N, C-alpha and C positions, 0 to 999 in steps of 0.2 A: 460588566465584569472586566477586571484587568488581570490577564494571565501573565503579564510581563513578558510578552513575546516580541516587543519592539526590538528590531535589529537581529532577530533570529531568522535563519533560512530554513524553509520547510518545503519538502517535496511530497506530493500526494499522488501515488500511482493510480491509474484508472480514475481520473478525476474530471472527465468532461461531462458527466451527468451523475444523477443519483446521489448516493451516500458520499462518494468521493468529492463531488462538486460542492456538496453542503459542508463537508469538512474543510475543504480549501477556502471556501467563502468565510467560514468562521475564523480560521487561522488568520486570514488576511484582515478581517475586521478587528482582530486583536493586535494588529500591528506587525505580524510576521511578513516577511518577503516570501511569497509562495510561488512554487513552480507546479503548474498543472501538467498532466500527462494523458495522452490518448494515442491511439495508433496512427491517426492521420493528422496532418497539419490543419486541415479544414476544421475538424472537430475541436482541436486545441484552440484555434482562433475564435471559434464560436463561443466556447466556454469562457475565454478571457473577456470577450465582449459582454457576455452575460453578467459577469461579476462587476463590471463597471470601472470607471476611471478613478474612483475614490480610494482604491486599494492598490498595492504593489503586487502585481501578478505577472508571471512569465509562463512560457509553455515549452514543453519538449515533446515532440512527436516521436514515439519509439514503441516498438512491439516488445513489451517486457516478458513475453513468453519465450524470448530468445536471449542467449548470452550477449549477442551483439547489441540488442536493444538496451539491456541493462548497462553495458559498457558505454553506450552513447550517453546515457543519463549521467554517469559518473564523469565522463569526459567533459560534458557541458557544465556540470555542477560538482566540482571536486570536493567542496566542503559543505557540510550540512549539519544543522542542529536538530531538526525534527524530520523523521521519516515515517510516513504513514503508508504501510503496505496494504493498499485497498484493492488493487486490480484483481479481478476474478471472473471466472466463467462458470456457468452452470447449464445443465440441460437434463430435463427428465428423460430417462431411458431405462428400459428393463435391464437388469444386471447381465442377463445372458447375451444381450446385444451390444454390450460395451466392448469395443475392440482394444487390443493393446495400444494401438495408435491413439485412441481417444483417452485412455488412461494416461499415457505419456504426455499428451497435450494438456490435460487437466493439471498434472503435476508441474509441468513447465510453467504454466501461467500462475496457478494458485499457490504453488509452494516455492519453486525455484526462483521466481522473481523476487520474493521477499528474502530468500536466502542470499541471493547474489547482492541485492542492494544493502541488506544489513551487514553483510561481510565487508562490503566496500566502505561503509560509513562508520561502523562501530569503533574501530581503532581511533579515528579522529575525535569521536565523541568522548572516548575515554581519556585521550590526551588533554582535551580542554576541560575535562571533568564536568561536562554537562551535555546531555542529549536525551532525546525521546525517540523511541522506536515503538510504533503501534501496529499491530496486525489486526486488520478488520477480518475477523473470522466469521462465524455464524453459529446460531443455535444448532445448526445441522452438524456441528462438530461433536455434540453430545447426544443428539437424537438423530441418528443417521436416517435420512429419508429413504424408504424402500425404493422409490422411483429415481433416486439420485445418489446411489451408494458411492460412486466415484467422486462426486462433489463433496459429500460428507467426509469421506476419508481424507481428502486434501485439507479440509478445514480442521480436522483433528490433528493432522500433521503440523499445521500452523500453530496450534496451541502448544505442542511439544517443543517446537523451535523457539517460540517466544519464552516459554518457561526456562529452557536451557540457557538462552542468551541472558535472561534476567539473572540467573545464577552467576554468570561470568561478570556481571556488573556490580555484585555485592561490594559495598564499601565505596562506591562512586556516586556521583550525582547523575548517572545515566540510568534511565528506566526503560524497561521493555515490558509491554503489556499487550493483552488481547482484548478485543471487544467482540461480543457475540450477539449481533442484532438478529432479529427475526425477519420475516418477510416485510419488505418496505415498498410502499407505492412511490414510484419516482417517474 
């Protein structure tokens, strides 16, 4: 398949393993210059080595659950064509036991990371009249799991953000979409 991604710059958050690494690998195989992301330099380097030398892959170690981590990505990568908001956390826990601090952490990682990065890159994509923003949400956005209400709620928020951003891109060649995978063995 040729998705015509040669010369495009792509960033995939949370891409040192699982779905994020698979997305990064496929983008790189299609000719995009890809930046991986993880919280530690060691994990980023391991992921880069796993993808091999036949693709153009770089890495940025940053905690995207913080404003400073997102700002570091933008500092190192000021222009971008493809943004995949994949980073996310989950934890089964009874609703009554989820503290305010845990709710805030889930929103910071699962929601605000995508908000911050999309806000940073959307104007440039609109200026060049081409760009892709993808939110990797979850089927849990529509079928909130009783054991992970906080997770499901953040995934529903991602759908709302993606839909709203897509509306702002009407008439351009910038697209914003959500993907809702189910449980994935990784």
